[in-house]
C-alpha positions as CSV (number, residue, x, y, z in Angstrom):
1,X,4.7,9.5,8.9
2,X,2.4,10.9,5.7
3,X,3.8,13.5,3.4
4,X,2.0,16.7,1.6
5,X,-0.3,15.3,-0.5
6,X,0.2,15.5,-4.6
7,X,-1.9,15.2,-7.2
8,X,-3.3,12.4,-8.4
9,X,-2.1,9.8,-10.7
10,X,-3.2,7.1,-12.8
11,X,-1.5,3.4,-13.5
12,X,-2.0,1.0,-16.0
13,X,-2.0,-2.7,-15.2
14,X,-2.9,-6.2,-15.8
15,X,-3.7,-7.0,-12.7
16,X,-4.6,-5.0,-9.0
17,X,-4.5,-7.7,-6.2
18,X,-6.1,-5.8,-2.9
19,X,-5.1,-6.8,-0.1
20,X,-1.5,-7.2,1.5
21,X,-2.1,-10.5,3.6
22,X,0.0,-13.8,2.4
23,X,-2.4,-14.8,-0.2
24,X,-2.5,-11.2,-2.4
25,X,1.5,-11.2,-2.0
26,X,1.4,-14.5,-3.3
27,X,-0.3,-14.0,-6.3
28,X,1.0,-10.9,-6.8
29,X,4.9,-12.6,-7.0
30,X,3.8,-15.2,-9.1
31,X,1.4,-12.5,-11.7
32,X,4.0,-10.3,-11.9
33,X,7.1,-13.6,-12.5
34,X,4.9,-14.4,-15.2
35,X,5.0,-11.0,-17.4
36,X,2.2,-9.4,-16.2
37,X,2.0,-6.0,-15.0
38,X,1.0,-5.7,-11.6
39,X,-0.4,-3.6,-8.7
40,X,-0.9,-4.6,-4.9
41,X,-2.4,-2.4,-2.8
42,X,-3.1,-2.8,1.1
43,X,-4.8,-0.9,3.2
44,X,-2.5,-1.0,6.1
45,X,0.9,-2.3,7.2
46,X,1.4,-5.8,5.6
47,X,0.5,-8.7,7.0
48,X,-0.6,-6.6,9.7
49,X,-3.9,-8.9,10.3
50,X,-4.5,-12.8,9.8
51,X,-1.1,-13.6,8.1
52,X,1.1,-12.3,10.9
53,X,-1.2,-13.7,13.8
54,X,-0.9,-17.4,12.5
55,X,0.5,-20.2,15.2
56,X,3.5,-20.1,12.6
57,X,3.4,-23.6,11.2
58,X,4.1,-24.8,7.4
59,X,2.1,-28.2,8.4
60,X,-0.6,-30.6,6.3
61,X,-2.8,-30.4,8.8
62,X,-2.5,-33.8,11.5
63,X,-6.0,-33.0,12.8
64,X,-7.8,-32.2,9.1
65,X,-7.5,-36.0,9.1
66,X,-10.5,-36.2,11.4
67,X,-12.7,-34.7,9.3
68,X,-11.7,-36.4,6.1
69,X,-10.0,-33.7,4.8
70,X,-7.6,-35.6,2.6
71,X,-6.9,-33.9,-0.5
72,X,-6.2,-30.5,1.7
73,X,-3.9,-32.7,3.7
74,X,-1.9,-34.1,0.9
75,X,-1.9,-30.6,-0.8
76,X,-0.2,-28.7,2.2
77,X,1.8,-32.0,2.4
78,X,3.1,-31.7,-0.4
79,X,4.0,-27.8,-0.4
80,X,6.1,-28.3,3.5
81,X,9.1,-29.2,1.8
82,X,8.7,-26.5,-1.5
83,X,8.4,-24.2,1.4
84,X,11.2,-24.9,3.5
85,X,13.4,-24.5,0.8
86,X,12.5,-21.4,-0.4
87,X,13.4,-19.9,3.2
88,X,15.5,-22.0,4.9
89,X,16.3,-19.2,6.6
90,X,12.8,-17.9,8.0
91,X,11.4,-21.7,7.7
92,X,12.9,-25.1,9.1
93,X,11.3,-28.6,10.2
94,X,10.4,-28.6,13.8
95,X,9.9,-32.1,15.4
96,X,6.3,-32.3,17.1
97,X,5.7,-34.5,20.7
98,X,2.0,-35.7,20.9
99,X,1.9,-37.3,24.5
100,X,-0.6,-39.9,24.9
101,X,-4.2,-39.3,26.7
102,X,-5.5,-42.6,26.7
103,X,-8.7,-40.3,27.8
104,X,-8.7,-38.8,24.7
105,X,-8.2,-40.1,21.5
106,X,-7.5,-43.9,21.5
107,X,-3.4,-45.1,20.3
108,X,-4.0,-46.9,17.4
109,X,-6.2,-44.5,15.6
110,X,-2.9,-41.4,16.1
111,X,-0.4,-44.3,15.0
112,X,-3.6,-44.8,11.9
113,X,-3.4,-40.9,11.4
114,X,0.3,-40.9,11.8
115,X,1.0,-43.7,9.2
116,X,-1.7,-41.5,7.0
117,X,0.2,-38.1,7.6
118,X,3.8,-39.5,6.6
119,X,2.7,-41.3,3.0
120,X,0.1,-39.0,1.8
121,X,2.7,-37.2,0.4
122,X,6.6,-37.7,-0.7
123,X,8.8,-36.1,2.0
124,X,12.5,-36.2,0.8
125,X,14.3,-34.9,3.6
126,X,11.7,-34.6,6.8
127,X,11.3,-37.7,9.0
128,X,8.4,-39.8,9.6
129,X,6.6,-40.5,13.2
130,X,7.4,-43.3,15.9
131,X,6.8,-43.7,19.5
132,X,8.3,-42.7,22.2
133,X,8.8,-43.3,25.8
134,X,8.3,-40.0,27.3
135,X,10.5,-41.4,30.5
136,X,13.1,-41.6,28.2
137,X,12.9,-38.6,25.5
138,X,14.1,-35.4,26.3
139,X,10.9,-33.9,25.3
140,X,9.7,-35.7,28.5
141,X,11.2,-34.1,31.3
142,X,9.4,-31.1,30.8
143,X,6.3,-33.3,31.4
144,X,3.8,-34.4,34.0
145,X,5.1,-37.6,34.9
146,X,1.8,-39.4,34.5
147,X,2.6,-39.2,30.8
148,X,4.5,-41.8,29.6
149,X,4.5,-42.6,26.0
150,X,4.0,-40.2,23.1
151,X,4.4,-39.9,19.0
152,X,7.1,-37.7,17.6
153,X,6.5,-36.0,13.4
154,X,7.2,-33.7,11.7
155,X,6.3,-30.1,10.3
156,X,7.7,-27.1,10.0
157,X,7.4,-23.2,11.4
158,X,7.7,-20.0,9.8
159,X,7.8,-16.7,10.9
160,X,4.5,-15.6,8.9
161,X,5.1,-12.2,8.8
162,X,8.3,-11.9,6.6
163,X,7.2,-14.8,4.6
164,X,4.8,-12.4,3.6
165,X,6.8,-9.2,3.3
166,X,9.9,-11.8,1.4
167,X,6.8,-12.1,-0.8
168,X,6.2,-8.8,-1.7
169,X,9.8,-7.8,-2.1
170,X,10.5,-10.7,-4.6
171,X,7.5,-9.4,-6.2
172,X,8.7,-5.8,-6.0
173,X,12.3,-6.7,-7.6
174,X,10.5,-8.0,-10.5
175,X,8.4,-5.1,-11.4
176,X,5.0,-4.9,-9.4
177,X,4.1,-1.6,-7.4
178,X,3.7,-2.8,-3.6
179,X,1.2,0.1,-2.2
180,X,1.0,-0.2,1.7
181,X,-1.6,2.3,4.0
182,X,-3.2,2.1,0.4
183,X,-7.0,1.1,0.8
184,X,-9.2,0.8,-2.6
185,X,-12.2,3.3,-1.8
186,X,-13.6,1.8,-5.1
187,X,-14.2,-0.4,-8.0
188,X,-16.4,0.4,-11.3
189,X,-16.4,-1.8,-14.3
190,X,-14.8,0.2,-17.1
191,X,-15.1,-1.5,-20.6
192,X,-13.3,-4.8,-20.6
193,X,-11.7,-3.8,-17.2
194,X,-11.8,-2.3,-13.9
195,X,-11.3,1.6,-12.7
196,X,-10.1,1.1,-9.2
197,X,-9.8,4.6,-7.1
198,X,-6.4,3.8,-3.9
199,X,-6.5,6.4,-1.2
200,X,-2.7,6.0,-0.3
201,X,-1.1,7.6,3.3
202,X,1.9,8.9,1.1
203,X,1.1,9.7,-2.0
204,X,-2.9,10.6,-2.3
205,X,-5.2,9.5,-4.7
206,X,-3.9,7.3,-7.5
207,X,-6.4,6.0,-10.2
208,X,-5.7,2.4,-11.5
209,X,-6.9,0.9,-14.7
210,X,-6.6,-2.7,-14.4
211,X,-7.6,-5.7,-16.6
212,X,-8.1,-7.6,-13.8
213,X,-8.8,-7.8,-10.1
214,X,-8.0,-9.8,-7.4
215,X,-10.0,-9.4,-4.1
216,X,-7.4,-11.2,-1.4
217,X,-8.9,-9.2,1.5
218,X,-9.1,-11.7,4.1
219,X,-11.9,-10.9,6.2
220,X,-12.5,-8.1,4.1
221,X,-13.3,-10.7,1.3
222,X,-17.1,-10.5,1.1
223,X,-16.9,-7.1,2.3
224,X,-15.3,-6.2,-0.7
225,X,-16.7,-8.2,-3.7
226,X,-20.2,-7.2,-2.8
227,X,-19.4,-3.4,-2.7
228,X,-17.7,-3.8,-5.7
229,X,-19.9,-6.1,-7.7
230,X,-23.2,-5.8,-6.2
231,X,-26.0,-8.1,-4.5
232,X,-25.6,-11.5,-3.0
233,X,-21.9,-13.3,-2.7
234,X,-21.9,-17.2,-4.2
235,X,-19.3,-17.9,-1.4
236,X,-19.4,-16.6,2.1
237,X,-16.9,-16.5,5.2
238,X,-17.1,-17.5,8.7
239,X,-14.8,-15.4,10.8
240,X,-12.8,-17.6,13.3
241,X,-10.3,-16.1,16.0
242,X,-7.4,-17.6,17.3
243,X,-5.3,-16.2,20.0
244,X,-2.1,-17.4,21.0
245,X,-0.6,-16.6,24.6
246,X,3.8,-16.1,24.7
247,X,5.2,-16.7,28.3
248,X,9.0,-17.5,29.3
249,X,10.6,-20.5,27.9
250,X,8.9,-23.4,29.2
251,X,11.8,-26.8,28.5
252,X,15.5,-26.3,27.0
253,X,15.2,-28.4,24.0
254,X,13.9,-28.0,20.5
255,X,11.3,-30.1,20.2
256,X,7.3,-28.3,20.2
257,X,4.2,-30.3,20.9
258,X,0.9,-30.6,20.8
259,X,-1.4,-31.4,23.3
260,X,-5.4,-33.1,23.0
261,X,-7.7,-31.2,25.3
262,X,-10.9,-33.1,26.6
263,X,-12.9,-30.3,24.2
264,X,-11.6,-32.0,21.4
265,X,-9.5,-29.1,20.1
266,X,-6.0,-29.0,20.2
267,X,-3.7,-26.5,21.4
268,X,0.3,-26.3,20.4
269,X,3.6,-25.3,23.0
270,X,6.1,-24.4,20.6
271,X,9.9,-22.7,21.2
272,X,10.0,-19.3,20.5
273,X,12.3,-16.4,20.1
274,X,14.8,-18.3,21.8
275,X,13.8,-17.1,25.3
276,X,9.6,-17.9,25.1
277,X,7.2,-20.2,24.7
278,X,4.4,-19.6,22.1
279,X,1.1,-21.6,23.2
280,X,-2.2,-21.5,20.9
281,X,-4.8,-21.5,19.9
282,X,-8.6,-20.7,20.5
283,X,-10.9,-21.5,17.9
284,X,-13.9,-19.2,18.4
285,X,-16.5,-17.7,16.2
286,X,-15.9,-13.9,15.4
287,X,-18.6,-11.1,14.4
288,X,-17.0,-7.9,15.7
289,X,-14.6,-6.0,13.3
290,X,-11.5,-7.8,12.0
291,X,-9.1,-4.7,12.7
292,X,-10.0,-4.8,15.9
293,X,-9.8,-8.3,17.1
294,X,-8.2,-9.3,21.1
295,X,-7.5,-11.7,23.1
296,X,-9.9,-12.4,26.2
297,X,-9.5,-13.0,29.7
298,X,-11.3,-16.3,28.8
299,X,-9.1,-17.4,26.0
300,X,-5.7,-16.5,28.5
301,X,-7.1,-18.6,31.5
302,X,-8.5,-21.7,28.9
303,X,-4.6,-21.9,26.8
304,X,-3.1,-21.4,30.7
305,X,-5.4,-24.1,31.8
306,X,-4.7,-26.6,29.1
307,X,-0.7,-26.0,29.1
308,X,-1.0,-27.1,32.8
309,X,-2.8,-30.0,32.2
310,X,0.6,-31.2,30.4
311,X,3.3,-29.3,31.8
312,X,4.8,-29.7,35.6
313,X,5.6,-26.1,35.5
314,X,2.6,-24.7,35.9
315,X,1.6,-20.8,34.4
316,X,-1.1,-18.5,35.0
317,X,-2.2,-15.5,33.5
318,X,0.5,-13.2,35.3
319,X,3.1,-15.2,33.0
320,X,2.0,-13.8,30.0
321,X,4.8,-12.3,28.3
322,X,2.5,-10.7,25.5
323,X,-0.5,-11.9,23.2
324,X,-1.8,-12.3,20.0
325,X,-4.8,-12.5,17.8
326,X,-5.9,-12.8,14.6
327,X,-9.3,-13.4,12.2
328,X,-8.9,-16.4,10.1
329,X,-11.1,-15.8,6.7
330,X,-12.3,-19.8,6.9
331,X,-15.1,-20.8,3.9
332,X,-18.1,-21.3,5.2
333,X,-19.2,-25.2,5.3
334,X,-21.9,-25.1,7.8
335,X,-19.9,-27.0,10.1
336,X,-21.3,-26.8,13.7
337,X,-17.8,-26.0,14.9
338,X,-15.3,-24.1,15.0
339,X,-12.3,-26.4,14.6
340,X,-14.3,-28.4,11.9
341,X,-14.4,-26.1,9.6
342,X,-12.4,-26.5,6.2
343,X,-8.9,-24.7,5.7
344,X,-9.8,-25.3,2.3
345,X,-10.0,-22.6,-0.4
346,X,-12.6,-21.5,-3.4
347,X,-11.2,-19.3,-6.4
348,X,-14.1,-17.6,-7.6
349,X,-13.8,-15.9,-11.4
350,X,-17.3,-15.6,-13.4
351,X,-17.6,-15.4,-16.5
352,X,-20.3,-12.5,-17.0
353,X,-17.5,-9.2,-16.7
354,X,-13.6,-8.9,-16.6
355,X,-11.9,-10.9,-14.7
356,X,-12.8,-10.3,-11.1
357,X,-11.1,-13.3,-8.8
358,X,-12.5,-13.5,-5.3
359,X,-10.1,-15.7,-2.7
360,X,-12.2,-17.5,-0.2
361,X,-10.5,-19.2,2.6
362,X,-6.9,-21.0,2.1
363,X,-4.0,-21.3,5.2
364,X,-0.7,-19.9,5.4
365,X,0.8,-23.7,4.1
366,X,-0.7,-23.8,0.6
367,X,-1.0,-19.9,-0.4
368,X,1.8,-20.5,-2.9
369,X,-0.7,-23.6,-5.0
370,X,-3.5,-21.3,-4.1
371,X,-1.3,-18.5,-6.2
372,X,-0.4,-20.4,-8.5
373,X,-3.7,-21.8,-9.3
374,X,-5.1,-18.2,-9.8
375,X,-2.6,-17.6,-12.1
376,X,-3.5,-20.1,-14.0
377,X,-7.4,-19.4,-14.0
378,X,-6.3,-15.7,-15.0
379,X,-4.2,-16.4,-17.8
380,X,-7.1,-18.6,-19.5
381,X,-9.0,-15.0,-19.0
382,X,-6.0,-12.3,-19.9
383,X,-4.4,-14.5,-22.7
384,X,-1.2,-16.2,-21.5
385,X,1.1,-19.0,-21.2
386,X,3.7,-18.3,-19.0
387,X,3.9,-21.8,-17.0
388,X,4.4,-21.9,-13.2
389,X,7.7,-21.1,-11.4
390,X,7.6,-20.6,-7.6
391,X,8.2,-23.9,-6.9
392,X,11.8,-23.3,-8.6
393,X,12.8,-20.3,-7.2
394,X,13.7,-19.1,-3.7
395,X,12.7,-16.2,-1.6
396,X,14.9,-13.0,-1.0
397,X,17.5,-14.2,1.9
398,X,16.5,-18.3,0.7
399,X,19.6,-18.5,-1.5
400,X,21.9,-19.7,1.0
401,X,24.3,-21.7,-0.8
402,X,24.5,-20.3,-4.4
403,X,22.8,-16.8,-5.5
404,X,19.3,-17.5,-6.9
405,X,19.5,-21.1,-6.6
406,X,17.2,-23.2,-4.1
407,X,19.5,-25.1,-1.0
408,X,20.0,-28.9,-1.5
409,X,18.8,-30.6,1.2
410,X,18.8,-28.3,4.7
411,X,21.5,-26.9,5.8
412,X,21.0,-23.2,7.3
413,X,23.4,-24.3,10.1
414,X,26.6,-24.1,7.5
415,X,25.5,-20.6,6.4
416,X,25.4,-19.5,9.8
417,X,29.2,-20.4,10.5
418,X,29.5,-18.8,7.2
419,X,28.0,-15.5,8.2
420,X,29.5,-15.5,12.1
421,X,32.9,-15.8,10.6
422,X,32.3,-13.2,8.5
423,X,31.4,-10.5,10.5
424,X,33.0,-12.0,13.8
425,X,31.9,-8.6,15.6
426,X,28.4,-9.4,16.0
427,X,27.3,-10.5,19.1
428,X,26.0,-13.9,18.7
429,X,22.8,-13.9,19.4
430,X,22.2,-10.6,17.1
431,X,24.2,-12.8,14.0
432,X,21.6,-15.4,14.8
433,X,19.0,-13.3,14.3
434,X,20.1,-11.2,11.3
435,X,21.0,-14.6,9.5
436,X,17.2,-15.9,10.5
437,X,15.7,-12.5,9.3
438,X,17.4,-11.8,6.4
439,X,19.2,-15.3,5.6
440,X,21.7,-14.2,2.4
441,X,20.8,-10.3,2.5
442,X,22.1,-10.0,5.4
443,X,25.2,-8.6,4.0
444,X,23.0,-6.1,1.6
445,X,21.2,-4.9,5.3
446,X,24.7,-4.6,7.3
447,X,26.5,-2.9,4.1
448,X,29.8,-1.4,5.1
449,X,29.7,-2.0,9.0
450,X,33.2,-2.7,10.0
451,X,32.1,-2.8,13.9
452,X,29.0,-3.0,16.6
453,X,29.4,0.9,16.4
454,X,28.9,1.1,12.7
455,X,25.0,0.2,13.3
456,X,24.4,3.7,15.0
457,X,21.7,3.7,18.1
458,X,20.4,1.1,19.9
459,X,16.9,2.4,19.2
460,X,15.6,-0.7,21.1
461,X,17.1,-4.0,23.0
462,X,18.7,-5.6,19.5
463,X,17.3,-3.1,17.6
464,X,19.7,-0.8,16.0
465,X,19.7,2.5,13.4
466,X,21.1,0.3,10.6
467,X,18.4,-2.0,10.5
468,X,15.7,0.1,10.9
469,X,16.4,2.4,8.5
470,X,16.8,-0.3,5.9
471,X,13.6,-1.7,7.0
472,X,12.0,1.7,6.1
473,X,13.7,1.7,2.9
474,X,13.2,-1.4,1.6
475,X,10.4,-3.3,3.7
476,X,7.8,-0.7,3.4
477,X,8.0,-0.4,7.4
478,X,6.2,3.3,8.2
479,X,6.0,2.9,12.2
480,X,7.0,0.9,15.6
481,X,4.6,-1.2,15.2
482,X,5.8,-2.6,12.1
483,X,9.0,-3.0,13.0
484,X,9.1,-4.0,16.5
485,X,6.5,-7.2,16.0
486,X,6.4,-8.0,12.1
487,X,9.3,-7.5,10.7
488,X,11.2,-8.5,13.8
489,X,10.1,-9.8,17.4
490,X,12.4,-6.9,18.8
491,X,8.7,-5.8,20.7
492,X,9.1,-9.1,23.2
493,X,12.1,-7.7,24.8
494,X,11.1,-3.8,24.6
495,X,9.3,-1.2,26.9
496,X,6.9,1.6,25.5
497,X,9.4,3.8,26.5
498,X,11.7,1.8,23.5
499,X,8.8,2.1,21.2
500,X,8.2,5.6,22.0
501,X,12.1,6.1,20.9
502,X,12.1,4.4,17.6
503,X,8.6,6.1,16.4
504,X,10.7,9.2,17.2
505,X,13.8,8.3,15.4
506,X,11.9,7.2,12.4
507,X,9.9,10.2,12.2
508,X,12.8,11.9,12.2
509,X,15.1,10.3,9.7
510,X,12.3,9.9,7.7
511,X,11.4,14.4,7.8
512,X,15.5,13.8,6.6
513,X,15.3,11.6,3.7
514,X,13.0,13.5,2.3
515,X,14.9,17.1,2.5
C-alpha cells in the first residue's frame, strides 16, 4: 500500500538495526529498554524469511549433543523456561516422543543423551524424560506396531512469526522506530558514527545518523557487511535450506514426535493449528537467492517417506495442504554435513571504526541471550552500564495474570477460561485463537465489540475486519500474506478468492484511513 513519496527526512539515533528477523527485533527491544535511541529497518515484512520458517520449537537441541555442542545446548536449555514465561500465549511446553528404532541409535545412547538434556540446565516446571511402552501409551496408537518402546522428553513450541512481531511491538512501545519494507541502501562512516540511507516504500528516503550499526540481516549478513565495510569478511555463513510440509492431522493427542532416520537426520511431527500436523525439516545446502527459497518435490517426497516409516496412516505428496521453506544462515564451521553445522553464533565488532556489530549465526531459542550479549558489547563502546532486563519482563500479551508481570508457573488454561467467560459470544475456536495470538491484549484488539457482528465482515475464514484493521494499524501488516501467514495462520483455511478479497479490502481501508 504505497503512498505518494515525501521529501527525505533525517533521524538521529544511537543504534540502527538492519534486519527485522528474530535477532534484529530482540536487539532493538533490549537496546531501547536500556535507554538507547533505536531505529530498526527491514527490507520486507517482519519475519518474512528465516524467522517464520523454523520448525517452531523452543528447544535445547537434543541432537546437537552428538556433536559435543554442550555449551550451546546448555545455553538454549537455560533459555527455554525464560521464554516460556515471557510469552505463554504464543509458547507452551510440549512433550516429545521418540520411538526407539534399534537399527539407529542404541537405547543406552539415547538414555545417556536424555540424562544430559535433563541436567545440563535447571528445570523449574518442565518435566524430565522417561521411557515408555508405546503399546500402552497414547502416543503409540498412531505408530506402526513394530515400535514398542520409546522415550519422552520436554521442550517447547513457539509461534515464531508472532514472537518476532511481539518483540518489535514492545520495542516500538518503548520508543524504537520500526520501519518495515525499508531496505538500507547505503552505509558510510561519518566521523565517529555512521550515515545510512533507507528507502521506505511508504515514507520515501530516510537519512539516518547512527552512533552504531547492528547487522542482523540473516542470510544477507555477509553481503551487507561486505558492502558497508568493504573487503573480505572475518566470518562466513553457510546457507541451509529447511523445508516443512503441513498435512491433515495424523493423531489426536497433544504429544509431538521426533523420528530418527537412516541418513542420521531427524524429523519432527508436531500438532499444528488444531487441524494439522507439521512435519520437518530438511537440511540442504542452498546457493540461490535467500528470498526465493522454495521446497522441491524431492523434499516433499523425502518428508512423506520418513513419516511413513513410523506412522500407520501413510501420507503422499497429494495429502500436503501447505509447505514452507526457509534459509538458515549458519556460522560456517567447516562441518562436512549440513545437519552437523553449529547453531551457535559469533558477535563481531571491530575496534578500528565506530561500532558495527555483525551477527553471525544463531537460532531462535537463544535470540534473547544473543541480544543481551550484543547490548553488553555495544554499551562498552557507546558508554552506559544499564543492566540486562529482558529475562524479567513479559512480551506484549504475555502478562496473563497481572499487568506487566511474568506468569507464576504456567497457567494458560485459566486465562482462556476467563477470556471465554468475558466474551461468551465468541465461537469457541475463535476465542482460542484470539487468546493464543494476543494473550492479555486480545481485549485491546476486540475493543468495544459485544457481538460477532461487531467484528465486521469475515474477509477470510475466521478473519474479520476488526482484527485485520488492528493488524494493519498496530502490527505493521501491509499485505494479505502478512496477515494470513505471519500474523495469523488463517491462510491454512483460505482459498485464493479469500486472499484476493482481503487484499482488496486492505487497499480500500488503507485509502480510507489516510483520507
